[in-house]
C-alpha positions as CSV (number, residue, x, y, z in Angstrom):
1,M,-0.3,0.2,-0.1
2,A,3.1,2.6,0.5
3,G,4.3,1.9,-2.3
4,S,1.4,2.6,-4.4
5,Y,1.6,6.6,-2.6
6,T,5.6,6.5,-3.5
7,A,4.9,5.7,-7.6
8,N,2.2,7.8,-7.5
9,G,4.5,11.3,-5.9
10,R,6.9,10.1,-8.6
11,M,4.2,9.9,-11.5
12,A,2.7,13.4,-10.0
13,A,6.6,14.6,-10.3
14,R,6.9,13.5,-13.5
15,T,3.9,14.8,-15.0
16,F,3.9,18.7,-13.4
17,T,8.0,18.7,-14.6
18,A,7.0,17.2,-18.0
19,I,4.1,19.6,-18.2
20,V,5.1,23.2,-16.6
21,G,8.8,23.0,-16.7
22,G,8.9,21.6,-20.3
23,Y,6.7,24.6,-21.5
24,A,9.1,26.9,-19.6
25,A,12.2,25.1,-20.9
26,A,10.6,25.5,-24.5
27,A,9.8,29.0,-23.7
28,A,12.8,29.9,-22.1
29,C,15.1,28.5,-24.7
30,V,13.4,29.5,-27.8
31,S,12.9,33.1,-26.0
32,L,17.0,33.0,-26.2
33,L,17.5,31.9,-29.4
34,A,15.2,34.6,-31.0
35,R,17.5,36.7,-29.1
36,I,20.9,36.0,-30.4
37,A,19.8,34.4,-33.8
38,P,21.7,37.1,-36.5
39,V,18.6,37.2,-38.5
40,D,15.7,40.2,-39.1
41,R,13.8,40.1,-35.1
42,A,10.6,39.4,-36.7
43,E,11.9,36.9,-39.1
44,A,13.5,35.2,-35.5
45,T,10.8,35.2,-33.6
46,I,9.0,33.5,-36.2
47,W,11.0,30.6,-36.3
48,A,11.7,30.5,-33.0
49,M,7.3,30.6,-32.0
50,T,7.6,27.6,-35.1
51,L,10.4,25.6,-33.2
52,S,9.0,26.2,-29.8
53,F,6.1,23.2,-30.8
54,L,9.0,21.1,-31.3
55,V,11.2,21.4,-28.5
56,Y,7.9,21.1,-26.0
57,G,7.0,18.3,-27.7
58,G,10.3,16.5,-27.6
59,L,10.9,17.4,-23.8
60,L,7.6,15.9,-23.0
61,L,7.7,12.5,-25.2
62,W,11.4,12.1,-23.5
63,A,10.1,13.1,-19.9
64,F,7.7,10.1,-20.1
65,H,10.5,8.0,-22.1
66,E,13.2,8.3,-19.1
67,T,13.4,5.8,-16.2
68,R,15.4,8.1,-13.8
69,L,13.1,11.1,-12.2
70,A,16.0,13.2,-11.0
71,R,17.9,13.3,-14.6
72,V,14.5,14.5,-16.0
73,A,14.1,17.1,-13.4
74,V,17.5,18.4,-13.6
75,T,17.2,18.6,-17.8
76,I,14.3,20.0,-17.8
77,W,14.3,22.5,-14.4
78,G,18.3,23.2,-15.5
79,L,17.1,24.1,-18.9
80,A,14.3,26.2,-17.9
81,F,16.5,28.2,-15.3
82,G,19.5,28.2,-17.1
83,S,18.1,29.8,-20.7
84,A,16.6,32.3,-18.4
85,G,19.2,33.2,-16.8
86,C,21.0,34.0,-19.9
87,L,18.0,36.2,-21.1
88,W,18.2,38.1,-17.7
89,L,22.1,38.7,-18.6
90,L,21.3,40.0,-21.9
91,G,18.8,42.6,-20.6
92,P,15.8,43.6,-22.6
93,A,15.9,44.0,-26.0
94,L,16.4,47.2,-28.1
């Protein structure tokens, strides 16, 4: 009985990380890509928005494929906070 509670908790953590963390990671990564891409701002934004669907879908699939929850959490949340930190260091767009 106690094992099912921990299994349910791990699945809830994996689901939260995949959905919320994956969205945060995809949004931060493609925003960073749009900022550093050497093309026109409008074109970079369109390409980044298009790519965001692939990145988010890939992260979702990988989060449920990977067997270790710790690896999933560190990778997805690290990607989200790392990309957001780089965006913050770049400062506001002109």
